[in-house]
N, C-alpha and C positions, 0 to 999 in steps of 0.2 A: 421239644419238650418246654412247655411254658409254666412257670411257677404260679398257681392260682393266687390271685389277690381278691378277696371277696369283701365287697362293700355291703354291710347290713344297712338297710334302709327300712323305715317304720313309715309306710305310706300315710297313716293318720297325722304323724308328725310332719313329715318331709316337705310337704308343699302347702302346709297350713300357714296362710298370711297374716292371720290375726295379730294385731300388734296391741291388743288392749284385753288379754285374757284375764279372766278373774279366778281365783281358786275355787275348786268345786263348780265350776261353770259347767252348763248344758253344751250340747253341740251347737244350739242356736246362738248362745252367747260367744262360744270361742272358736267354733269352726272346727274343721276337719280337712285334713289333706285328702286330695282326690287321685286316682290312678291315673286318670286322663291328664292330670297336669304334670305327670312324669313323661314328658314329651320326648322325641327323638333328640333334639338338641340337648336337653338335660341329660339324657342318658350318654351322649356322646361326651360331655364334660366328665363323667365319671370314668368313662373309657380313657380320655385323656390324662385324667390323674393316675391313671394306671391299673384300674380295676379290671378284671377278668370275668368275675361274676357279681351279681346282686342277689342278696338274700332279702328278699320281701317278708318282712316280719310282720305277723299278724292279718294275713289276707284271708284267711279261712273264718266263717262266721263263728262269732263267739258271745258269751252272755254280754248284754249292755243293758243301762237302765233308759235307752233311747226307744221310743215308741216308732215303729214301722207299721204302716199297712201292709197286710198279708203276709206279716212276720209274726211268729208267736213273741208275745211280750215275755220277759223274763222278770220273776220276782225280784224286786230291787234290794231286798234284805240278804241276798246271796250272790250279790254282784259286788266286786270290788273297785270303787270309783264309779263313776258316772259313764265313763266308757268301757269299762269292764276290761279283765285280763285277756289278752290274746291267747292264752293258754287254758281258758275255760271255753272250749269248743262245744258249741250247741248244734252245729251241723257240720259234719265233715266233708260235705258234698257241696258247700255253698260258699259265697264270698261275703265278706263284712259289709253290709250295706252303707256303713259311715264313709267309705271310701270310694263310693260311686256316685257319680253325678246323676245317673238315673238308675234308681234302685232295682227296677225290673230287668234292667239290662246289665246287672253288676257282673255276671259272669261272662257276658261279650266283652265287656270293658277290661276284664282279667286278660282274657285272650287276647285282645288288642295289645295290652301291656306286655305280655310275654312276646308278641311278635315284634314290637318296638325295640324291645331289649336286644332280640336276637338280630334285628337291623343295625344296632349300634355296635355290634360285635361283642356283646355280652351274654353270659348264661345265666339262666334263672334257678335261683334255690328257694324252697317255701319251707315252711315248718310242717313237720309230721309230728303231731302229739299224740302219742301211743299209750301212754300210762294212765291217763285219766281224761275225763270229760266234765263239763259243766254240770251240775246237779239236775239241772232241767233239760238234759239233752233229748232232742227230738228232730230228726231230719225231715225237712220238707222238700228237700230238692234231690233225694237219693234217687238213683235211677230205677227204672220199672224192675221189679223182681227182687230187689235188695230188701232185706230184712233189717229192720231197725235194732240199734243196740238194745238190749234189755226187754225186747218185744215179747220173748218166750220164757223168760227166767222164771224159776220157780222160787218164790220169795219166801217160802217157808223154810228154806235151808240157808245156813250161812255160806256154804260152798256148795257148788256142784261144777263139774268141769265144764258142762255146756252153759252155765250161765254167764252173762257178760259182766255183771258185777256182783260185788260181794255185800251179803246182807246180815243185818243184825236183828233176828227174828223176835218179836215182841218188845222192841226197843225203839223208841220215838228219837229221832234226830234232835238233839238238845245242845248245840254248840255254845261257847261262850261269847255269842254275840247276840245281839237285838234282832229277833226274827218278826218283828212287827206285830201287827194287831188287825183285827178285821179281815177285810178282803184280802190285805196284803199279807196277812200272816203266812209265813212259809211253815208247810205241814209235811214232814215225810217220815211214813211209817210201812213198814220196818225201815229204820234208818239204813243207809248205805255206806260202806267203809269210805273214808275220805283219801284222796289222791296222794297225800304223802304218808301212805301205809298207816295210817290211823285208823285201827279195827275196833274202835269204841264209838259209840254216838255223841261224845262230848268234845270235838276238836275245839282249840282255842282261837282266839283271833289271829294268833301267829301261825296257825296251821292254813292248809289250803282247803279250809272249810267250804269254798265254793265249787269243788270238784269233787268226783267219785273215782274211786280207784277201778281200773278195768282188771277183769279176771281171764288171764292167760293160761290157767289150768294148774295153777299152784295153791295147794292149800296151806295157807300160812300158819294155821293150827296145828298142824302135823308135819309140814315141810314137804309133803308128797307132792310129786309132780305127775300130772296127768296129761300126757301129750299124745297119747294114742287110745282112740281115734283122735284125730286133729280137733282141738277145742273150737267151738263156734267163733270166739273173739279172733282166733287167727285167720281164719276165712274172711270175717268181716274187714278187718283191718289190712289185710291184702287187697280186697277189692278197693278200698280207700287209696291205697298208694297206686294201684294200677290206673284209677280213674285220673288221678292228678298226672302221672307219666303221660298218660294219652293226650293230655292237654299240652304238651310240648316242654313241661318243666325239665330242667337239666339236673336236678339234684334235690335231696330232702336233707334238711337239718332235723335231727331226731331229737326231741325233748325228752331229756331225763332217761335216754336210752338203757341205762344201767338198771332201772327200775323194772325193765321188762326182761323176760328170759332170754339169755342168749341163744337158747334152741329156736325161740321165734324168729330171729333174725337169719339165723342160719337156714331156716326153711323159707323165709319170706324174701330176702333181698335177692337171690338168684333168679326167682321167679319174676319179680319186678324188671329185673334186667334183661329179661327177654323182650321186653317192649323197646329199651334203648339200652344197649350193652354199655355206653358211655355214662349212663346215670352215675351220681356220686351220691354217697351216704355219708353223712357226717353226725356222730355221736356225741351228744353232751353227755359225759362221763367223769366222774370225779374220784376214781379209785385207780390208783398206778397198777395195783396188783392184778387188775383184770383188764388192762389195756391189750394184751397180747391175745386173750381169748376173743375178746370182740373184734379184732381185726382178723385173725386166721381162722376163727370157728365162726363168727358172727357175719363176717364178710364186710364190714365197714371199711370204707376207704380213709377216713380220717376220724380221729378223737380230739375233742378238747384238751389241750395241755394247760389245764387251769392249775391243777394242784402241784405241778413241778415247776415248769418254766415261768408262767405267769405271777405265781405266788413269789417266786424267787426274784423275778426282775422288780416287781412292786417293792420287795423288802429292800433291795439293794438301793433302788430309786430313792427310798424313803430313809436310807440310813440304817436300816434294820438287819443287814447283812453285807457279808462282804462279796465283792464282786467275784472272787474265786469261788463261790458257792454255785455259781453258773455251771461249772464243769461238771458237778453232779448232775444236772438238768439233763443233759445229753447221755451221760453214762448209763442211767437208769433206764432209759429208753433205747439202749445202742440197737441197732437192727431194726427198729420200726419207727425212727425219726422222721422218715418221710410220709408216715401216716399220721402225724399230729398236725393240729390245727393252732397255730400261734396266734395270739392277739395281745392287747393291752386294755381294750374296752369293747364291751358289749351291753345288751341292755339290762343285764343282771349286775354288772360290775360298775363301781364308782367311777366317774370320770376323773381322768390324770389330773386336769386342771383343778378340780374340786378341793376345797379346804380339807377334806376327808382324805385325799390320795396325796398328790404331790403339790397342790396349789398352785401351779404354774406348768403348763404342757410343755414348755421349754426344758425343763428339769428332767424330763422322761426322754429326750433325744437319744442318749445312749442305749437306754432300753428298747426304744423303738428299732433302732439299727440292729441290735442283737436279735430280737424278736423276728425282724424281716429277713436277715440274712443268713442265720446260723445253720439253716438247713434249707433241704428242697421243700421242705413242708410249706403249704399255704400259709398265707397271712391274712388276717382279717381286721379290719377297722369299722368303726360303728360311725354312723353320719354325724358330722359336725365333729368328730374327733380331730380332724384335720385343721380345724378352725379355733382349737383349744377352748371347747365349750366347757364352762365351769360348773354347769347344773347347780345354780345358787337359788333356783326358783322353789317354792313351796306350792305345788301345783294342786294340791286338794288330797285325794286318798294318800298320794305319795307327799311327805313332808321334805324338808330341805335335808336329804339325806346322801347327797352327792351323786344321785342317780338321775337319770332323764326319765319322767314318769312312763310307764305303760299302761296305766288305769285310767288316766285323765285326758279330757279334751285339752290339748295345749298347743303353743306354738315356740319352737326354739328359737332364741333371739340371733344368735350367730348364723344359725342355717337359714333363718328367714332373710337376713341381709344378704346371705351369700346367693340364695335362690332367686332374690331381686324379682319377684313377679315373673319368672320364667327366664330372665335374662343369664343367671348363673355366671355372674362376673364378681369382681373386687371392688366395684365401685364404692360399696357401702361398708366395706370392711376396714377394720383398724389397720394400722401398719403391722403390728404382732401378728394378726390374724392372716393377713397377706404373706408374711414372712414364713409362718408355720406351714401354711399350705403348700407354698412352694418349695418347702423343704420335703414334706411328705411327696410331693409330686415328683421331684428329684429322686427319692429313695425308691418309690414304688416303681418308677419307669426303670430304674437299674435292675429291679428284680425282674422285669419283663425282659430286659435287654441283655444283661450279662449272664453267658453261660455258666459262668463260675458259679454264681448264685443260683440259678435255676436248675442246673444239672449236674453241679460241681460236687467234690467231697470236701470234707470239713477235717481241719487239723488243729486241734487245742495246743496253744502255746505256753500254758500257764505253768505246766510242770517245770519248764526250762527257765523260768523267769520269776520264780519266786523271791530270789535275792537281789534282781536287778530292777524291779519296778514295784511301785505301790499295789500291790495285789488286793488290797482292800477296796480299792477304787478302779483299778484298770482291769479290763478283760480283753484280751487278744487272742486271734485264731487266723488262719488262712483259709480261703476257699479256692479250690483250684479245679480246673477242668483242662484237660489237654495241655497246651502250652501257655493258657491263660490262669493267672494267680492273683487272686486278692488279698493284701494283707488288712485286715479289719481290727481296730482297736478302739475300745470304747472306754469313755472316761466318766465314770459316775459322780465324781468330786466336785466341789465347788471351786476348785483351783485347777489351773492348768497344770498338767503333769510331765515332767521331763523324765523320759524313761531311756534305759539302755535295753533294747530288746535283742533277745538271743534267738536265732533260728538253728534248732540243732540239725545235726547230719541226718538223722532219721528223717525229718521233715523235707529236707532236700531230696532225699532219696524217694520218698513217697509222691513228691511233685515232679520227680525226674527234672530237678532243677540244678544248675551248675552254680557253685559259688561265685560271686562277682559284683560288678557294679550295675545297677539296674536304674534306667530312669522310672520314676513313680509318678503316677498323677492321682490327686486325691479326687475322687469322683463326685464328692459332694460339693467341692469348691472350685474345682478345675485348676488348683494350684500345682505346681510341678516341682520336684525335688529328685536329687540324686541319692541312692541309698547302696550301701555295700551290705549285701546279703551274703555273710560268711560265719560258718560255725564257731570260727575262731575270735571273732571280733564282733560285738554287738553293735546295733545300730542306733544312734541317738536320735530321739524324735520327741517332738513337743505335742502334747494332745491337749486340744482345748477343753476347758472345763464345760462338763454336762453336754458332752458332744462325741463326734467319733470322726476318725479317718477311715476312708475305705480307699486304700492306694492300690492302683492296678500297675502292677509291675511289667515292665517292656523292656 
């Protein structure tokens, strides 16, 4: 059993080598990364880092202000940024032309990317965006016999079970944004409901005004659910997932999955898995109260653990919570911890090294260790996280908000220097960037190698150590598998901590471990020491500031 390590990669940004990007620049001015430049040697470097999966973000065709021959133009007034949001899909059956070298061969280029990824020993994850589409959705690449979304909708009704969209009869779309003038004026009559459950024609600039909510048979006016017979949208979305599964992808990260009825997932996921039983489904989901429902009834393999572990680790890193608060994170998901997806960065969240988060990637090393090793659950990182990317640019539609833009044509400085025109080496990295990447590599490869992390059980030591160590700053636990035991201690503080760690008799019994003297090797530094693991006598340990020990007991 291997612990999944998912490397999120945005092709438009990942291989873009433009070093003179300008805010709000066009694709001609700022360039775009290409799928063909994600070569086999590049992918092998990601595998060497410790990745087992690559999540290719933004590969399906979405709304953009860029003109392409033989592809319908999008009204620029309902596109966010020049490049557009990868979550405003215009054609579920097509590939984003921005990331293709030859746009007419974009699907073949994607298929070759899937093949190369598999050759590198990695699995492929792509986005499935089930809750909403671009306002001008129109598929030109759909297979023969497939009916387009909204093609047969009755727009005179706000809701009908077989409509694909929700309508606002007699009302014109009038959001709080400029809709243009003349030929470019965007006109929508009747208005459709907006993607973030905005059921009126006046979404604000902060709403998902560029998207339209999909109708899965839920009448939001009455809360009635119309799932028999199977609604039209269910069948159309199932066909889309089957299409991509047949392309050889190994999994789907399902955007805002909790905004789609769990009954749909219960019906659809088993059918998609008939194509490949090993397909994985990851839900972007932000409500702990429905975690179990989406796992056991909805058939999801993994769920974002954002509102529990991520939020807590961020708060502890920034000094806004005690390290002991981490205990509650595993307690509230006890029994389903293996189904979580742990992370410290993704395209939605602020970069660790940004001023809005920690301001220094090294300050989050203890959070990194905990997130990656606290359970058997997958761990995910976002490209250039391992380089300490600070996201200081104001790229255009995205301002200087601590995030890397998903709306603009741009190139990431740290990533561009590591990519180094396909060499993927450290020649152009700074010393701190090299050191950080090496730390990530050591840790992620431990997750691949150590059975106690990938397959083992977890034992929280906090309850036995409240009086013997600084639980405001230090978090300690065991991971164990068979006769392999790891003692993991993370120090979130700015000062080194000398602790007296107690291992209770109960822990020894759980781990089938005798009290006594053990040789211990810190797997992060290779330093060795002797420790006395005895319920009657604590072991004294020195934990470096903003770092962790992973002690393998032998």
